[in-house]
N, C-alpha and C positions, 0 to 999 in steps of 0.2 A: 242616709237615704239608700245608698248603694248596699250597705250592710243589711239594711232591712229588706231590701228586695231579694238579696241572696238568701237570707235566713228564711224568708217566707216560702221560698221554693224548696228549701232543704229540710227545715225542721221548724214546725209551727210553734212548738213550745219555746224554743230559743228565740224565735221571732217575737212572741208575746213578751217574754222577759226583757228583750232588748227594747221593745216599744214602751214598756213600763218604765224602763230606765230613761228613755228619751223624754217621756212625760215628766219625770222627776227633774231631769236636766233643765227642761224648759221652765219649770216652776222655780228652780234654783236661780234662774236669771229673771225672775219676776214676770215671766211671760212677755218680756221686753225684747222684741226682735233686734232692735239696734244694739242693745247690750250683748245679746247672744251672738250677733254677727261679729261685733268688735272683739269680744273676749273669748269666744269659742270657735265659731265657724272660720274665722280668719286664720286659725292655726293649721288648717288643712291646706295641702299643696295640690290644688286642683286647677284646671284651666278656668278662665273667666266664665265660660259657658257653664261648666260644671258647678262652679261656686254660685252662680245665679240660680241654677236648678236646686241646689242644696238649700239656699236661702229661701226660695219659694216653698220648698217642702216644709221647712221649719215654720215659715209664716202661715201656711195652711194648718199645721198642727196647732199653732197658737190660736188661730181663729176658731178652730174646732173646740179646743179646750175652753175657750171663752164662751162660745155659743152653747156648749153642753154643760156649763156650770162646773167645770172641772179644774178651774185655775188653782185651787188650793189642794184638792185631793180627788181621788177617784180615777176612773179610767175612761178613755174615749169609747164611744159607742161601737166603733169599728172593732176595738179590742174586746169589748164585752161580748159582741156577737161571736167572735172566734172562740172565746172561752165557752160560750153556750154550745157552739158546734162541737167542741171537744167533749163537753159534758154529755151531749146527746150520743156521740159516738161511743164514749165510755160506757154508757148504759146499754147500748146495743151490743157491744162486745161482751159485757157481762151476761146479758140475756141469751146469748147465742152459745150453743154447745161446740161451735167450731173454733173457739179461741181459749182452750183450757190453760195455756201458758199465761195468757193475760189474766185470766181469772185467778190463777194460783198466785201471781205477783200481786194482784189487788189484795188478796187476803193476807199477804205478808205486810202490806202497807196499811191496811185498815186500822190496826191498833195505833199507828202513828197519827192517822187522821183523827181518830177519836181523842187522842191526847192533845193534839193541836187545838181541837175544838174546846176541850176542857180549859185550856190555857188562854182562851179569849178570842179564838178565831170566830168570825161571824157565823153563827149557826145556820143562817139562811143561805150562805154561799155553797156552791156545789163542792163535791169532794175534789174535783179537778182544780177548782180555784183555790181550795185550801192547800193542795199540793203545790200549785204554782206560787202561792204566797210564801210557802215555806222555802221553796227554792230561791225566790227573790230575796227573802230576808237573809238567808245565808250568804247569798251573793253580796248583799250590802255589808254584812259583817266582814267578809273577806276583803272587800274594798277598803274598809276601815282598819284592816289588819288586826281584827279582834279574834280572840281565840274561840274555837268551836270545839265543844266537848266531844269525846268519843261517842257518847250516846246519840248526840245530835248528828254527828257525822254518819253514824250507822243508819239513822232514820233517813237522812238526806240521800244516802246511797240507794236505799230501797225506793224512795220516792222518785229519784232520778231514773231508775230502771223502769218503773211503771210509766212515768211520763214520756220517757224515750220510746217505749213500746207504743204508747198511745199516739205519739207523733208519727211514728213509722206507719201505723195503721191509717192515720189521717191522710198521709201522703199517698199511700197505696189506694185508699178509697177514692181520692180525688183523681188519680191517674188511671187506675185500672178498674176500680170498683171492688168492693168486698162482698162476698157471699155470706150472709148471716144465717140463712136457713139451709137445712139439709135436703 
């Protein structure tokens, strides 16, 4: 919960990837709060008050996963909305002549997006979600200590740059506002 709060303030893409990981963690414990608390939450060394707050946070996420029909797969609506917000910002950045570096990075990443979609990514998901899914997939491979090919690593490096720029623009738009028109 505390990590999520910090990430949401600093880097929206990292926050989303973290939240997707939390969704998967909850699923790994069968959306069972008692089991999650006993086998996972109890490992943290927090005050009793903080442990109660963390347990409540997980309980709310379990409730939301259940209510939204995401106990087996998919993402919470709050996370889907953030992906949509990022996708809309992405489109606005590309449409504006004020962000040539973003557009240049996008065109470096576009062949990778096309390739990911050829390999089975959902053709209905946004380009931003395709990129986030690629980053999440590689994160899972690393957690499993699986090898990542040099070509995949190159693609991930470019995708990371684009998504990092998008996250920075998201934060700037939220704090200062971006000017899209000249």
